[in-house]
C-alpha positions, 0 to 999 in steps of 0.5 A, spaced: 722 317 585 723 310 589 730 309 585 732 316 587 730 315 594 734 308 594 740 311 592 740 317 597 739 312 603 744 307 600 749 313 600 747 316 607 748 309 610 755 308 607 757 315 610 754 313 617 757 306 617 764 310 615 763 314 621 766 312 628 763 317 632 756 316 629 757 308 630 759 310 638 753 314 639 749 309 636 752 303 640 752 307 647 745 306 649 745 299 647 752 298 651 749 301 657 742 297 657 747 291 656 750 293 662 744 294 666 742 287 664 748 283 666 748 287 673 740 286 674 741 279 677 739 276 684 743 279 690 745 285 686 741 290 690 744 295 694 744 295 702 743 302 705 742 302 712 737 307 715 734 308 722 727 309 723 723 312 729 716 311 728 709 308 732 708 301 732 705 298 726 706 304 722 705 303 714 711 307 712 716 302 716 713 296 713 714 299 706 721 301 707 722 294 710 720 291 704 725 295 700 730 290 698 735 296 697 734 298 704 736 295 711 731 298 716 733 298 723 727 301 728 729 305 734 725 307 740 727 314 741 730 320 737 736 321 741 738 313 740 737 313 733 741 320 732 747 317 736 747 312 731 748 317 725 756 316 725 761 312 720 759 305 719 752 306 721 745 308 718 746 314 713 739 316 714 734 317 720 727 317 718 722 320 724 715 319 723 709 322 727 704 318 731 698 320 727 702 319 720 697 313 717 691 317 719 693 323 716 695 319 710 688 316 710 685 322 711 688 325 704 692 330 708 700 331 707 703 328 714 710 331 715 716 326 715 723 328 718 729 326 716 736 327 719 742 325 714 749 322 716 755 325 716 758 320 711 757 317 704 753 322 701 752 318 695 748 313 699 745 319 703 742 321 696 740 314 694 736 313 701 732 319 700 730 317 693 728 311 695 724 314 701 720 318 696 719 312 692 716 308 698 712 314 700 709 315 693 708 307 693 704 308 700 700 314 698 698 310 692 694 305 696 687 305 699 690 303 706 697 303 708 695 296 712 694 293 705 700 295 701 703 289 697 710 288 697 714 290 690 721 289 687 723 296 688 730 294 685 726 292 678 722 299 679 729 303 679 732 300 673 725 300 669 726 308 670 732 307 667 730 303 661 726 309 658 731 314 658 736 309 655 731 309 649 730 316 649 737 317 649 738 312 643 732 316 639 736 322 640 742 320 637 739 321 630 739 328 631 747 328 632 747 323 626 743 327 621 746 334 623 753 331 622 751 328 615 748 334 612 753 339 615 759 335 612 755 334 605 754 342 605 761 343 606 763 338 601 759 341 596 755 334 594 749 337 597 748 342 592 750 337 587 744 333 589 739 339 589 740 340 582 737 333 581 730 332 579 728 330 586 724 336 590 726 339 596 721 335 600 723 328 597 731 330 598 729 332 605 726 325 607 731 321 603 736 324 608 733 322 614 731 315 612 738 312 615 739 316 621 731 315 623 732 307 622 738 307 625 736 310 631 730 306 631 733 300 631 738 302 637 732 304 641 728 298 640 734 293 641 734 296 648 726 295 649 728 288 647 733 287 652 728 290 657 723 285 655 715 287 653 709 284 651 708 283 643 703 289 643 707 294 647 713 292 643 709 294 637 706 301 640 713 302 642 716 301 635 711 306 632 712 311 638 720 311 637 720 311 629 716 317 629 720 320 635 726 318 631 724 322 625 723 328 629 730 328 632 733 327 625 729 332 622 731 337 628 738 335 627 738 336 619 735 343 621 741 344 625 746 341 620 743 346 614 744 352 619 750 351 622 757 354 620 761 348 619 762 341 623 764 344 630 758 349 630 753 343 628 757 339 634 756 344 639 749 346 637 747 338 637 750 337 644 746 343 647 739 341 644 741 334 646 742 336 653 736 341 653 731 335 650 734 330 655 735 333 662 728 335 663 726 328 661 731 325 666 729 329 672 721 330 670 720 324 676 723 328 681 721 335 680 714 337 679 716 344 676 721 340 671 715 335 669 711 341 667 717 344 663 719 337 660 712 337 656 714 342 651 719 337 649 718 332 644 722 327 648 717 327 654 712 324 649 717 319 647 719 318 655 711 318 657 709 313 652 714 308 653 712 308 661 705 307 659 706 302 654 713 298 656 712 299 663 704 300 664 702 295 658 697 300 656 694 299 649 696 304 643 689 307 643 691 311 649 697 314 646 693 318 641 695 325 644 703 322 644 703 320 636 699 327 635 704 331 638 710 328 635 707 328 628 706 335 629 713 336 630 715 332 625 711 336 620 713 342 622 720 340 622 719 337 615 716 344 612 722 348 615 727 343 613 725 343 605 724 350 605 732 351 608 734 346 603 731 350 597 735 356 599 741 352 597 739 350 590 
């Protein structure tokens, strides 16, 4: 059994290494993380000018001023600040009510009014996202007067690294689907099914290479980002299980697809369906609830907890359980589909 499995792994590894598309797919998250690493240097932060009209000693104003991506200018009146919203001036006007801090301390939801500038729509969108982050940061403190300064640029980049890891793990779906559909079209899959190996054994063997390569690509991003030893091992276990789930999903697509073109279309669609809700889960409560039905969410949330929050592996029992349930189900489906080609 081990010799048959070793032969399958070696054959699939050679097939993947000969595929330029597969190598490009695997290297893309690593190249993006390298780019982030190179640009994550002191002095590289954005400097987006915004105008603020707020009461004296406002907690939100202090949080905004501590954000190294923002250049905050306070104005005494709304009319004066609004007149500055012109090309070359602030891209956003933030007006805070007189009782903002009191309402926040009283667990109320105070309003913050904003006016957008007429130019630089990209910076307007970025300024709004940074404002949301500052509001969440302030609301998370017991008293706004005791907010601790934090590096918002580092936090923004930290949000990107888990997405790159998820992207790297999702590449296993593309590789396994491409590999299986090509073998099905060439007739080699039917020949392997005539061997003494069972369907489950063949199924596991076909997914070993794509799972291993996806895990290596994902963990290289973790290594570039940096983590403690305990969080690294937790992330490794979580990524390994998730990579197998995505590889199994790609394998099912490869067995069901009617040719390489159909397999590419279906994997591209599944990649979008799995990745996009996770990518926007931090900005929309509705999307966040929907993303929990995706196995990619449990990888993303687990990485947030381990690599970023430095939580222990024991807090990820549910994440491991959900991913392993997905993997077991897809293994059952894949082995049944394989048996039909005998």
